[in-house]
N, C-alpha and C positions, 0 to 999 in steps of 0.2 A: 461468419461461425466455421469451425471445420467442420466438414463430415457430408457425405453424400445421401441426403436421408430421401432424395425423392426417386419417383419411378422411372426408370429408362425407357425409351421409345427409341430402338434405332439407335442409343448413344446418348441420344438428347432429352432432355429434361424438361419438359415443357409444364407441369402440372405447376402453378403458382401456390397451391397448398403448400407444396415442400419448397417454394423455393425463400432461401435465408433473403429476401427482398420483402417477401408480403405480397409480391406480385413478378413477371417477368419481366424484366426488363426490356422496352422495344426496340428491338433490332435497327430497323430503321433511321429511330432516334439518335442511337449510336453512331450511324453513318453522317448522319447532318452535323450532328457537333464533331465527330472527327475530323470531316472536310475542312469544317469551320476554323476549326484549330490551328490544323494542317497550316491553311491561308492566311492566318493572322501571322502566325510565327514566321512564316518563309518570309513575309511582308517585314516584319519587325528586322529578321537579318540582315535582309537587305539593307533597312532602313538604317539599323545599326554601324553598319559598314560604310554607306554613301556617306552618314553626317557625323561619322566618328562618333556618335553616343556609345560608347562601350559598354556603359552599364545597364543599357537595355538588352544587351547579350545573358547576362545574368540576373534579370528582372523578367520581362515581359517574355523573353523568346522561351527562358527556362519553365515560366507558367505554363506556356503554351503547351512545351515539349508533355510536361507533369500532366495538364489535361490530355491530351491525346494518349497518353498512356491509361488515365483514368476511366476516358470513353471507352477506350479500346476493352477492356475489362469489361464495361457495364454489355459493350455490345456482343463478346464472347458467352457472358451470362444470359443474354438474350436465348442462346442457344444451349444452356445448359447454366439455369437458374440456381439449381443445387452445388454446384462445384464449387469447391473451395478458392483454388488460384484465380480463377477472374473478379470472384468477392471479395479477396483481400485485396487485389491489387487498386479496384475502383474506391474502396472504403478510404483506402492511406492515398491514392494520388489524389481524389477530388475534395478531402479533406484539407491539403499542404499546398495543392497548386496555386492558388491566390497569392499565397504570402509572398512571392516573390514580386509579385505586381504591386501591390501595397508598398514594398521596398522602395520599388520608381517613382511611385508618387512622393516618397519623403526626398529622394534625390532632389526629383523636378522641384520641390518647392524650397529646397535650399540653392537651387540656380535662380530663382524668381527674387528670393531675400537677394542675393546678389546683384540682381537688376534692378530692384526697387530701392536699394538703402540696407546694409545692414542695421542704420542705425536707429530702425523702428523695430529691431529683432533683440527679444528678451538672451537671445543665443548667438554665437557665430554660425552661420549655416552649415558648416561643418558639422557640426557639433549635435543639429538636428538629425542630419543624415548617420551619425555613430550611433545615437542614445536609441533614435526610433527602430532604427534596423536592426540592432544587434536586441532590441526588445521582441521584435518581427523575430528573427531568428530561433529565441528563444519559445515563443509561442508556435512556430514553425516543429521545433524537435517533440515541445510536448503533444500537440495534435498528431504527428506521425507515433509517439509511443503508443498514445491510443489505440489511433488505429489500428497497430500492430499487436496492440491487447485483445480488442474487439475479435480483431481478423482469425489471430490462433487461438479464440475461447470455443470450447466444444459445448458451452451449457449457456442458456440463455443469461443466467449470473454475470458468467464472466465475460460475455459479450457487454451487457451492461457499465461493467467495468470499465470495461474500455471507451466504450461510450464515454462516461463521466470524466476520463482523463482527458478524452479531445474536448468535452465541455469547457474546462478546466483552461484548455490550452486556446479556445475560442473566444471565450469569455475575457481572458487575458488580452487576447488580439481585437475585441472590441474597444476594452478600455483604453489600449493605444491609440486607436483610431481617433476616438474621445477626446483625449489629450492632445493628439494632432491637431483633430479641428479645431480645440479650442486656441492653441498658439495660433493657427492659423488665421485666426478670426482675431485673435489681439492685433498681430502682425498689421494686418488690411487696414484695421480701424487706425489704428496709428500712423501707417501711411497718408490715410484720405485726410486723418487730422492734423496730420503733418507734426505729430506728437510722438518724439523722439525719448528714446531710451535714456537717460540720464543718470548719473551717478554711481557709484560701486556696485549697486545691485542690478544693474545691466547687463548687457551682452560682456560676457566675460572676458575678460583680457582688455576691455576697450571701456572708455568714457567719452560719451558726446553730450553737447549742451543740449536743453529743449529750446532750441532755437527753430523759428521758420524760415530762415534764412538760405536759399539755395536748397533746393530737391535736388537729393543724389542720384534719380531714377526716374524716367518718365515710363508713366502707364501708359504703352502704345496701345491699337485695336489688336496686334498680335500678341501683346503680351495680357492684353484681358482675356482674349479666345482661350489661350492654353490655361489661365486662372479656372476660366469655366469649365474646361473640360477636366481639371484636376479636381473641380468642384464635383463634376460630374462623375470621376471614375470613382471618389471614395465615397459618395452616397451608393453606388450600384453595389460595395464591397460592403459598405455599412450593411444594407439590408440582405445582403448574401448572409454574413455572420449574425444578423436579428434569427436569419433562418434557420442557421445549424444549430444555434443555443435552444431556439422552440422546440426542433428535432432530438436532438439528444437529449435534452432534459425530460422529454417523453418516455425516456429508455428505447432497447434496439425492439419492441415489440411496441412500439408508440404509435398511432394514428397516423403523424403526420411524417416520420420516417418512412411507415410503409404506403405510401402514397406517391406515386410516382411523378402526377403532374407538378406537386407541392415542389419535388427537388428541381425539373427540368427549369421551371420558371423562375424559382428563384436562388436556383444556386447556379444551372448552365446558362440561363438567359443573362444574369446579370453580370455573372464575369464575362461571356461574350461580348457586353454593349460596352463596358469598363475597358476591354484590352482593345476592342475595335475604335474606340473614340482616341485610345492612343496613337494608332495608326494615322488616324484622320489628322487629328491635329499633334503630330509628332513632336518633342521639344528639341528637338536637329533641326526642325523648319523654323518653330515655331519663337524660339529661344535665340535661335543663331541670328536671326532677321533682326533682335530686339540688340543684337552684339552689332550687326553690322550699322545701324541705324547710327549707336551711339559711336561707334569708331568713325562714320562721316561726318557728325557732332563736332566731335574733337578734331578733325581735319579742316572742316570748316571754319571755327573760330580761330585756329593755328594760325590759318590761312591770312584771318582777318586779320589776326595782330602782326603777320608779318608787313602788310601792307602802311 
């Protein structure tokens, strides 16, 4: 909310009663999270170049950069909690930042489908990426617009209107995550039972028979770990979305929104866990290892056939 209603002390507003947050954001926590996000963003940048996973530049790296901006805004607000500019920065940045990271999960899932076999998928891998990422972008735009409305509001009514717009975007994002989780579970169950999608209702543009002959892809140890990392990431971002819905549904003067520890734990920590997990279990390493093993297997079969 715009305006500076606090009492200045040497140019700094340290009175939590005048803060737009309902508290004075912790400068120490802001520094910790800025450091953590800088580290993971730089690591993702190096990994994206090294392993040629270019999509991570526009997803994980972008998430990290926006989070850095958001936590910079919160750190700035620690010195002047009633100032409008840092407040506006942190509102918009921390709301939209995880959206690109969610998009990375959609791309990774598409690549997992290619590894295990499109025969178990109701859609082509590329369609999953296009459909879910497009919905993610819509969610991003709605959240950003709501954040802008809330940040520019001069009254509590205006700020709550912005919060409700953001709420619509986050609820939409949560629905996307739930649908994504549902289709992922459907795929993995079909793979486990070797029940292939058949007929014209299945994989668009493809027709597969429900046969158990010859699995197209092997569920290796590396691929299992990649899948577990994907599940963990989406679980963290799901928890974060639930928190944001509870937070914004109470309005700008709600107890949850105006309690710092909830934001730190259920937003900041959840995003940190998700983005660092992708550093540790990186698709450029764990999906590439599957590709290498598949290539070696094909070469061995080819060599055996030449004997």
